[in-house]
N, C-alpha and C positions, 0 to 999 in steps of 0.2 A: 350546793354547787360543788362539783369536784374539780380536781386539778389537771385532769387529762387533757392533752392537746394533740389531737389526731387529725390528719388530713383526710377528708372524705373525697372519694372519686365516684361516689355512688349516685343515686337517682334523683338528687334534688332538682336538677334542671328539667329532667323529663317528667317530673311530677308537677311542673308548672308553678314554681315558686316565683313570686314577683315582689319587687321592692321599688316603690315609685318615689322619685325625687320630685317634689312639688314646690310651687312658689309660696303656698300658704296651707295650713291645716284646714282652714275654713272651707266647709262644704266638700272636703276631701276625706278627712279622717278625724274630724273634730268630735265624733261620738265617743272617743276614748277619754275625753276631758269632762270633768264635772260641769254640768249645765252647758256642755258644748263650748266651753271657754278655756283656751289655753293659758298657761301661766304668763303673767306679766313680768317685765323687768329683764328678760333675756333678749337683749336687743342688738347683739353683735351680728356679724355677717355669718350666720349659721345656716346649715342646710336642713330643710324640712323633708322628712322621709315618712311616707305612709307605708308601713311594713305589711305587705300583702303576701298571702300564701294560698295557693290553689284558688286564685281569683276572689279571695275574700280578705278584707282588711282585718288585721290581727292586733295592731297597736301602732302608736306614733312615736317617732324619735326626732329630737332636735340634735343635730350632729355638728361637732366642732372640728372642721377640717384642719385648722391650724395645729391643734393638739392631738388630732386623730382619735378622739374619744367622744362619746355622746355627752351632751349637756344634760339631757334627761330622756327617759322613755316613759310614756304615759300609757296605761293599760287598765283594763277592767279585770279584777280578780275573778277567777273561776274555781269553784270548789273542786277538789280532786284528790286522788290518791297520789302522793308524791312519789315519783320514780326518778331514777338516774337519768340525766340528760343524755341525748345522743350527741357525741362530739363530732358532728358533721358541720363544720364551720364554713360560712359562705361569705362572699364579697358582694359589694354593690357596684355594678358596672356603671350606672349613670352618674355616680359621683366623679368618675374619671372622664366620662365622655357622654354627653347628653344624647348622642345618637346611638349609643349602645343599648342593648336590651334592658327591659325593666327587671328581668328575672335575676334574683340573687343566685349566684352559682359559684362553683370553684373556678380558679383561674384556668384550669385545663378545659373546662366546659366553655368558658368565655372564649378561649382561643378557637375552639372548634366551632362555636356559634358565629363569631365574627370573621373566621377564616383569616385572621391576622397572625403573624408570627409572635411567639412568646416574647421575643426581645422588644416588640412594639407594645404589647399589652402590659407586660409586667411593670415597667417603670411608671406608666400612667396610673395603674392601680396603687402602687406603693406610694405615690405622691399624694394620694387623696384619702387613704384609710389605712388602718392596721391590717397586717396579713399574718398568717400562721407563723411565719418565720420570726416575727417580732417577739413572740412569746416562747419559742423553743429555747430552753436552757437560760431563760431570763430570771428564773426564780419567782415568777409571778403567775398566778392563775389568770385565766380569761374569765373575768368576773361579770356575770349577768347583771343587768339592771332590771329588766323584766325577766324574772327567773322561771325556769321550767316548772317549779313546784307551785307557782301561782297561776298555772294554766291547765286546762283540761282538754284531753284529746290529743292524738298524735300530731295533727296539723298545727294546733296552737303551740304545742311544746316545741316542735321542730322549728317553727318560725322565730323562736327566741335565739337560735344559735347562729347569729350573724355578728360580725365584728363591729357593726354599727350599733349594737346593743350591749357592748362589753367594754370594760376598762381594766387595766392591770390592778390586781389586788393581791397582796401577800396571802399565802395560803391560810395562815393563822387568822387573819382578819376575815377572809372569805368564809371560813367555817363558822366563826363566831357571828358574823352578820346573818348567816343562814339560821343559826339556832336562836339568836336573841331577837332578831327582828322579823325575818321572813316567816319563821315558824309561829311567832306571836300573832301575825296576821292570819295564818292558815289555820291554826288550832284553836284560837280564842276569839279574836275580834270579829272575824268574818262570820262566825256563827250567830252574831247578834244582828246581822244586816240582811236585808233583802238580797237574794241571789241576783246577781247582775247589776247591783247598785254600788259595788265597792270600787271606787275610783282611786288609783294609785299613781303617783308620779315619783320616780326614783331617779336621782341625778348625781352629778359629781361637781366638785370644785377642782378644776385643773391646776396643776403646778408645772409651769413651763420650764422650771429649772431642774425638774426630776423626770427623766425619761428612760424607758427601756430601749436598748439598741440605739440610743440617741435619736429616737423618733417619736415614740408613743408616750404621751404624758401619763405619769403616775399621779392620779388625783390625790390631793391632800386630804380630801373629805369625800365620803359617800353619804348622801342624804335621801330621805324619803318622807312622803306624806300620804295619808289615806283619809278619804272622806266617804261616808256611806249613809244611806237612809236605813234606820233601824227598823226592826219589826213592829215597833210601837208608833212609827211615823216620825219620830224625831231623828236628829242627825248625830252621828258619831265621827270624830276625827282624832287622829294622833299624828305625831311626827317624830322623826328620829334622825340622828346623824352619827357617823363614826369616823374617827381618825384612822386613815387608811395605812396603818402599820400593823405588824404582827401582834403587837400588844396594845394597840391604840384603843382609847375609850370608845364605847358605844353607848349612846344615851337614847333610850326609847320612851322617855317620859315627857318629851317636849309637846307643847301645843303647836298647831300650825302657825299661829301668830308669832310665836317665839322663833320658829324656823324661818319665817319670812324675814324677820329682823336680822337673823344670823346671815342669811343669804344676801340680803340687801347690802350688808357691810362687805361681804366677800366679793360681790359683783359690782359694787359701786353704783347701784341703781335700786329703784324701789321694786322689790320682788313681791309678788302675790301669787302663790301657787294655785289657789282655787278661785280667786276673785269672787268670793262669796262670803257673806256674814254667816251662812249656815255652817261653814266649816271652820 
């Protein structure tokens, strides 16, 4: 993941990008969770988003509107040649107003679509999610949870570039998380698994006392867990977490059970990422 922060006024809207805010992942986009079961223990008043691009579900996100960052994004790893992401960052209109379009789009596109003045649209968007201006000159990268390099094909890669799939990360941490964890999945572990069976949930632990522009929470921790069926029919799982500072520790040697305990303490509830003894 790179550190560029550019505003796109290009073709995302006209390509038919959709992002649907739903009441539950069940029967909507639960196929991105291992055994169609979402993580347990995240029980606050979060927003459920089925991330859809070109009329196809791409992944699922549980979004924290109070802190303006995702709690987690859940996705299926797709083998690919890692390429630089397109910095075409989009917004989620339905987080601001349920009557607004499902399509993720830039704020200019939203103004054009709703035919409302910018001074009406902009405050509602900024009250419900991060925007490009939050990251400009903040000293933080827009850090993907579902990263470009874990997706294959232009549509799947493009769909990752939404602020509801990102949290502030210091550049040093962002680069190290990519090399130490995301590349570990891409270059090593995924090769042992059936294609299409690698389920990943990557999330944050928000810190309400640390924010960029006094708005967007800088997570204290970024965490992730993977579970897949191996080529021999058995199951493989790993977990990782990193302290979200430039020099913060990244540990990729955890079991999923250990991460569950860590997150249970952080969130004050019994967390189970995969809800299965197989992982």
